[in-house]
N, C-alpha and C positions, 0 to 999 in steps of 0.2 A: 160409260166411256165415250160412246157416240155423241151423247148430248154435250159432254164436255168439249169434244173436238168442234162440234157445231158452234158452241158458245164462243170458243176462241176464234174461230174463223169469222163469226159475225162481228166480234169485237174488233178484229183487224180490219174488216171491211168498213166499219163505222169510222175508225181512226183514219183510214185512208181517204174516206169521203170528206172528213173534216179538213185534213191537210190539203186536199184538192181544192176545197172551197176557199181556204185561206190563201193559197197560191194564186187562184183565179182572181180573187178580189183584191190582191195586193196591188197598190197603185204602181203603175209603170213609171220608171224614172226616165225622163226625156234626155236625149243626147244634148250635151252642151260643150261649147268651146270657150276658152278663156284666154285673154291676152293681158299683158301688163304694160302700162305706159313706160317706155324705156328710151333713154337717150343713146342714139347710135352715132358715133363719129368714126368714119372709116377713111383712111388714106388709100388712094388707088395704087395697086400693084397688079401685075399680070396674073399672079397666082392667088390673089386675095380671096378668102372665103368669108361670106357674110353669114352670121348665125342669128336666126330669129326663133324665139321660144314660143311654142303654142302649148296650151294645156287642154285636156279634155277629161270629162268624167267617165269616159269609157276607154279602157286601155287599148281596145282594138277597133277604134273608130276608123271608118274608111279613109278619112283624110290623112291618116298616118301611114298610108301605103303609097309609095312613090308611083307604082303602076296605075293607081287610080287618078293621078293628077295629070291634067292636060296642059294647063298653063298656070303660071304664077306671075303676078304683077305687083310692083310697088307704085302706089298712086297717092296723089295729094287729096286732101279733103274736098277740094272743088273740082277735082279731076282734070286740072289744067296740066299737071305733070303725071306722066304715066310711062313706065318702061318695064319690059319683060325681064324677069329674073330666071336664070337657068338653074333649076333645082338639081343639086348634086346627090344628096341623100337625106334621109330622115333617121335620127337616132333617138331611141328612148333614153331618158335621163334618170328621173326619179319620181317619187310620189310625194304630194303635199296635201295639206288640208285647207279648204276654203269654206268658211262658215259651216264647219262641221262635216263637210262632204269630201270624199277622196277625189283628187285630181292628179292626172298623170302628165308629166312634163316631157315634151319632145323638142329636140333641137333640129330645126330645118336649116340645112346648109345650102347656100346659093353661091354661084360664081359671081363675083363683083362685075357689074357692067363696065364696059370700056369707057373711060372718061378722059377728057383733056381740059376740064374746067371744073370748078367747084359747083356743087349742087346742094341746095337746102330744101328739105320738105318739113315744114314745121309740124303739120298734122298729117302724119303718114299712115297709110292703110296698106295692109297686105291683102291682095285679092287672089284667091285660089279657085280655079275652075276645074271641076272633076270631069272625067270622061263621060259620066252619066248625065252631064248637063247641070249639075248642082254648082252654084257659085257661092262662095263665102267671102265677105268683105269685113275685115277686122282691124280696128284701130291698134297701132303698135307703138306710137310715140313720135319722137323727133328723129329725123334722119339727116345727117350731114355727110356728103361725099366730098373728100378733099383731094385735090390733085397737086402733087409736088413731084418734081423730078428727083431722082437719086434717093428715094425713101430707104432708110436703114443704113445708108452710107455714113460712117463715122468720120465727119470732116474735121471737126475741131476738138471734140471731146470723145473719149472712149467710155462707154457705159459698161460698168461692171455689175450693176444690179438694179432691179426695180422692185418696189414693194408698194402695196396699196392697202389703205385702211378706211373703214367706215368712220362716220362721225363718232367721237368718243362718247360713250354712254347711250348710243342709239343702235338699234338693230335694223334700221331702215336700209333697204338694199341699194345704197348709193355710195359710190366712191367719194371720199372726202379729202383724203391726203395721199399724195404720192411721194415716195422717197426715191430719188435717183442717186445712185452711188457712181461717181465718176472715178476714173483712174487717176486723173489729176486735173485741177482747175487753176493751175499756175498760169499767170499772165492771161487769164480768161475773164471776160465780163459777160454775164448773162443779161442781155438787154430785155428780153421778154420770154414768157412761156405761155403756151395755149394748148388746149385739147380740141378746139373747134376751128382754129384758124382765124378767129375774130376776137374773142374775149381774152384779154391778158390777165393771167392769174397772179395772185400774191405768192411770193416764195421767199425762203430764207436759205442762206448758204452757211454751212458749218464745215469748215475744212473742205473735204472733197465730197460732201453730201449736200444735195439740194432737196429741201422740203417744200413741196408744192401744195397749196390749199385750193380746193375746188368748192365754190359756194354751194350751200345746200339748196336744193330744189325738190319739190315733191314729184320726182320722176326718177326711176331706177337708172343706175349707171354701174356697169360691171367692168367694162373694158374701155380703153382709150389710147390714142396715139399721143405723142408729145411733140409739139412744134416749138423749137427753141431758136431764138435769134441770138447769135453769139458773136462777140468781138474778141478776137485773139491775135495778138501781135499786130494790131492795127487792121486786121481783116475782119469784116462783118459779113456773115452769111447765115442762112437758115439751115438748121439741121433737124431732120425728122426722125424721131424714134417710132418705129412701126407699131401698129396696134398690139396691145398687150392685155391679156385677160388677167385682171388683178385678183379676182375672187369669183367663186360660184356661190350661190345662195340657195338654201334648201328649205326656207320658210318664208319666201317672198309673199305668197298668197295670204299667209296668216298675219304678217307684219304690215303689209301694204295693200290691204283689201280695198282701200279707197281709190287706188289707181288701177284697179282691175276692170276689164270689160268682159261681160258675159253674153254669150250668143247662143240661141237655139240652133241645134245642128242635127235635126232628125233627117 
């Protein structure tokens, strides 16, 4: 009986030693951060919140805790444009796969900077400085800040509904078509429609419904404002429909891996 007990104990010790060796020799996965090239068009309002999505392969990475962050900046590629962003909060969203690995999506919410003019950053970077001195600089896409007075005021048409769709037959995370449902378009001429204040989009009108087509680009687009130039009863003016999130996407990294940026974040 004693020999049997010793044999069992010896076996358990050997198994434990083998497990310890395996765990010790298991390659350590380095911390990584990931961003996706995204088109951001925001119209200024006092209460506007900007949302930027960051991914990491560690769910509890230090960058995801607001108390660890000292400063946040939005900067241009050449660093000629730089302004501080006021971080409001960080919220966990969901999990995705990127080239077979698990990544965790977090929404970083910032207060929109006070503006009185339009501002474009073609190659925008988010710079985050932690209290421990670590700095991360990550490409996030294209930023356009738009300034219009009276955002959201329904001057000439009353908006009853907004709907957004991807390109038919494609899962790429980009808004392709917007349908605006108006209460009435009687005696109304839509002169132009834009989401960035510059590019006039193609659109069709069917009774009180406006179908707006956004050209395909290899850059993500989830939300947008609508800037409409309208003539009604001889009066022409600009009406701005405030930023609207048309859809969330939960497989961006799998579908659009070619527009992802991966960074070491140890």
